[in-house]
C-alpha positions in Angstrom: 17.6 23.0 -25.0 14.9 21.4 -23.1 12.8 22.8 -20.9 12.7 20.2 -17.8 10.0 19.3 -15.5 10.4 17.7 -11.9 7.3 16.1 -10.7 7.2 14.6 -7.1 4.7 12.6 -4.8 3.2 13.9 -2.2 3.5 10.1 -0.5 7.3 9.8 -0.5 9.1 11.6 1.6 10.9 15.1 0.9 14.7 14.5 -0.2 13.8 11.3 -1.7 14.7 12.3 -5.2 15.8 9.4 -7.7 19.6 10.2 -9.7 17.9 12.0 -12.7 15.9 14.3 -10.3 19.2 15.5 -8.9 20.7 15.8 -12.2 18.3 17.5 -13.8 18.6 20.2 -10.5 22.6 20.5 -11.9 21.8 21.2 -15.2 20.4 25.0 -15.2 18.5 27.5 -13.7 15.3 25.9 -11.4 12.8 27.7 -11.2 8.8 27.1 -9.1 5.8 28.9 -9.0 5.5 27.3 -5.5 6.3 28.9 -2.8 6.1 26.8 0.1 7.3 23.6 -2.0 8.5 20.8 0.2 11.5 20.0 -1.6 12.8 23.3 -0.9 14.7 22.7 2.1 16.4 20.0 0.8 17.3 21.8 -2.4 19.0 24.0 -0.7 20.9 21.8 1.9 22.1 20.5 -1.4 23.1 23.5 -2.6 20.4 23.5 -5.4 19.5 27.6 -5.7 15.9 27.6 -6.6 14.2 31.1 -7.5 10.4 31.2 -6.5 8.4 33.2 -10.1 5.2 34.0 -10.9 4.2 30.7 -13.6 4.5 31.7 -16.7 4.4 28.8 -19.6 5.4 31.3 -22.9 8.2 32.6 -21.0 9.7 29.6 -19.6 9.6 28.3 -23.3 10.8 31.3 -24.5 13.8 30.9 -22.3 14.3 27.1 -23.0 13.4 27.5 -27.3 16.7 30.6 -27.0 18.8 27.7 -26.2 18.9 27.7 -22.1 18.5 24.2 -20.3 15.6 25.4 -17.9 14.1 23.0 -15.3 11.1 23.6 -13.0 10.0 22.3 -10.0 6.1 21.0 -10.4 3.6 21.0 -8.0 3.7 17.9 -6.1 1.3 15.7 -8.2 -2.2 15.1 -7.2 -1.6 18.7 -6.2 -3.5 20.0 -9.1 -0.3 21.1 -11.8 -1.8 19.6 -15.0 -3.4 23.3 -16.2 0.1 24.4 -15.8 1.6 21.4 -18.3 -1.0 22.0 -20.8 -0.2 25.9 -21.0 3.1 24.3 -21.2 2.8 22.7 -24.1 0.4 25.2 -25.8 3.1 27.3 -25.3 5.6 25.1 -27.3 3.1 24.7 -29.8 3.1 28.4 -31.0 7.1 28.6 -31.6 8.6 28.0 -34.5 11.6 26.0 -33.1 10.2 24.4 -29.9 12.1 23.2 -27.3 11.9 19.6 -26.0 9.6 19.3 -22.9 11.1 16.3 -20.7 9.1 15.5 -17.7 11.4 13.5 -15.0 9.6 12.1 -12.0 11.6 13.1 -9.3 9.9 10.3 -6.9 7.6 7.2 -7.6 4.2 6.4 -5.5 5.1 2.8 -3.8 2.0 0.5 -4.0 -0.9 1.5 -1.3 0.4 5.1 -1.2 -2.8 6.1 -2.0 -4.0 4.9 1.2 -2.2 7.7 3.1 -4.4 10.3 0.9 -7.0 8.6 2.3 -6.0 9.1 5.7 -4.9 12.6 4.7 -8.9 13.3 3.7 -10.2 11.7 6.6 -8.0 13.6 9.2 -9.6 17.1 7.6 -12.8 15.9 7.8 -12.4 15.2 11.4 -11.5 18.6 12.0 -13.4 20.7 9.7 -16.3 19.3 9.2 -19.2 19.4 11.7 -21.0 15.9 11.0 -17.6 14.1 10.5 -16.2 15.7 14.0 -19.4 14.2 15.5 -19.3 10.9 14.6 -18.0 8.2 17.6 -17.4 4.0 17.3 -21.0 4.0 18.0 -22.7 6.3 15.2 -20.8 4.6 13.1 -21.5 1.1 13.8 -24.8 1.3 11.0 -23.0 2.4 7.8 -20.0 -0.3 9.1 -22.7 -2.9 8.4 -24.1 -1.4 5.4 -21.2 -1.1 3.7 -20.1 -4.3 4.9 -23.4 -5.6 3.1 -22.7 -3.8 0.0 -19.6 -4.9 -1.0 -21.3 -8.6 -0.6 -23.7 -8.4 -2.6 -21.6 -6.9 -5.5 -19.2 -9.8 -4.8 -22.7 -11.6 -4.8 -23.9 -9.8 -8.8 -20.2 -10.4 -10.4 -20.1 -7.0 -10.7 -16.6 -6.5 -10.1 -17.0 -2.7 -11.3 -19.3 -1.9 -8.3 -17.2 -3.9 -6.1 -13.8 -1.6 -6.5 -16.1 1.6 -5.8 -17.8 -0.5 -2.5 -14.5 -1.6 -1.5 -13.0 1.6 -1.0 -16.5 3.1 1.2 -15.8 -0.2 3.3 -12.0 1.1 3.8 -13.6 4.4 4.7 -15.6 2.9 7.4 -11.9 1.3 9.0 -9.9 4.6 8.6 -12.8 6.7 10.1 -13.2 4.3 13.2 -9.3 4.8 13.3 -9.5 8.4 13.2 -12.4 8.5 15.7 -9.8 6.1 18.2 -8.0 8.0 21.0 -5.5 5.3 21.9 -4.7 4.3 18.6 -4.5 5.4 14.9 -4.5 4.0 11.7 -0.9 3.1 11.2 -1.1 0.7 14.9 -4.4 -0.6 12.8 -2.5 -1.7 10.1 0.6 -2.9 12.2 -1.1 -4.9 13.9 -3.0 -6.7 11.3 0.6 -7.5 9.4 2.2 -8.7 12.7 -0.8 -11.0 12.9 -0.3 -12.6 9.0 3.0 -12.3 9.5 2.5 -14.7 13.0 -0.1 -16.9 11.1 1.9 -17.9 7.9 5.2 -19.2 9.3 5.0 -21.5 6.6 5.4 -17.8 4.5 7.2 -16.1 6.5 9.2 -19.0 8.6 10.9 -22.3 8.8 7.1 -24.0 8.8 6.8 -26.3 5.8 3.0 -26.4 4.6 2.2 -28.1 0.8 -1.6 -27.4 1.0 -4.6 -25.7 1.8 -5.5 -28.1 4.5 -2.2 -27.8 6.3 -2.5 -24.1 6.6 -5.8 -24.6 7.7 -4.4 -26.7 10.5 -1.4 -24.4 11.3 -4.1 -21.5 11.4 -6.0 -22.9 13.9 -3.0 -23.9 15.6 -1.9 -20.4 16.1 -5.2 -19.1 17.2 -5.5 -21.7 19.9 -2.5 -20.4 21.4 -2.7 -17.0 21.0 -6.0 -17.7 22.8 -4.6 -19.4 25.6 -1.7 -16.7 25.8 -4.7 -13.9 26.4 -6.1 -16.5 29.1 -9.6 -16.5 27.1 -11.7 -19.1 29.0 -13.4 -20.5 26.5 -12.8 -21.7 23.0 -15.9 -19.5 22.0 -13.8 -16.3 23.4 -13.5 -13.9 20.4 -16.9 -15.1 18.3 -18.8 -12.3 17.8 -22.4 -13.3 19.0 -23.4 -10.3 16.7 -23.4 -11.8 13.5 -26.2 -13.0 11.6 -27.5 -16.1 13.4 -26.8 -19.1 10.6 -22.9 -17.4 10.5 -23.2 -17.4 14.0 -24.0 -21.1 14.3 -22.2 -22.1 11.7 -19.1 -20.3 13.4 -19.7 -22.0 17.0 -19.9 -25.7 15.2 -16.5 -24.9 13.2 -15.1 -24.1 16.7 -16.5 -26.9 18.2 -15.6 -29.2 15.7 -11.7 -28.3 15.7 -11.4 -28.4 19.1 -13.0 -31.5 19.9 -16.1 -31.2 21.5 -18.9 -34.1 21.3 -21.0 -34.1 18.9 -23.7 -35.2 21.0 -23.6 -31.5 22.8 -24.8 -30.3 19.5 -28.1 -32.5 19.5 -31.5 -31.7 20.6 -30.3 -27.4 20.9 -33.5 -25.7 20.7 -37.0 -26.3 20.4 -39.3 -26.3 17.2 -38.5 -24.2 14.4 -34.5 -22.5 16.2 -33.7 -26.7 16.9 -34.3 -27.5 13.0 -32.5 -24.1 12.0 -29.5 -25.6 13.8 -29.6 -29.2 12.4 -29.8 -27.8 9.1 -26.9 -25.1 10.0 -25.5 -28.3 11.1 -26.2 -30.5 8.0 -24.6 -27.3 5.6 -21.3 -27.8 7.7 -21.0 -31.4 7.0 -21.8 -30.9 3.4 -19.2 -28.1 3.4 -21.5 -25.5 2.8 -22.0 -22.2 4.0 -25.5 -22.1 5.4 -25.6 -18.0 4.9 -24.6 -17.8 1.6 -27.1 -20.9 0.5 -30.0 -19.0 2.1 -28.7 -15.9 0.4 -28.5 -17.3 -2.7 -32.3 -19.3 -2.2 -33.6 -15.6 -1.1 -31.8 -14.3 -4.5 -33.7 -16.7 -6.4 -36.8 -15.9 -5.0 -36.5 -12.1 -5.5 -35.6 -12.8 -9.0 -38.5 -14.7 -9.3 -41.1 -12.5 -8.0 -39.9 -9.9 -10.2 -40.1 -11.7 -13.3 -43.6 -12.5 -11.8 -44.0 -8.9 -11.7 -43.0 -8.0 -15.3 -45.3 -10.5 -16.6 -48.2 -8.6 -14.3 -47.3 -5.3 -16.1 
């Protein structure tokens, strides 16, 4: 007879188990080595008796080999039951007529479920780590900027393996700020961006039609303008982050002005000397459909590579 191992996910609410898991729980005695397993109250409500025992792989295998169907409720996945599963395999190989060991997933993670792990880890760090506990929104700003630029660098390098890690570091900063906040949490952050995405994509979630990327952009800007009006923004530049790099700032100001019908003459003779020349260059880049910040970064990277090559030739 088989030894049935039922696994569950800590990222799914206890009691939400699949049909195969419930059928397995009613196929034979149910044992577990986890006294505080989150599924126990729900199994009890369903009339399934669970015996809490000391994990003993050879004993479980022997019972199954003797003709008894035994059900083992494993620790929640991610909670470290791998060693015991290996012990079951070794115990099965040690008997003359090994039983079938069947693994039945009781619940599966939904896409994005591992973000819940990150929130849980951050909650614990904020409570138990002295360094994490003392951080504020202001003290975390340098790390937020650093991680954002490291993401940018991996994209420029085309290093997609490193990109995954750097995106994780950046996501940590988002979760960290949400945990530091006193008047909102990560659910509020996620709910806000979900609502905004749905609202700004009526061609996906509503009845508006958009056949091209340009139409999508036009709809997006119209919706943003309506949002600014509803908030009572007094200027089309309200909401533009003035602390961003100067080239990006100038480009964003010009982009908003262009889409709002600001007279082009207002961009003439801005500043003096080098400042005026730089602003004119940003305007020229915009007219050519180029991102001035990205263009200058590319030039800087090319210069860096040439200097490194020169240094190598000298050594």
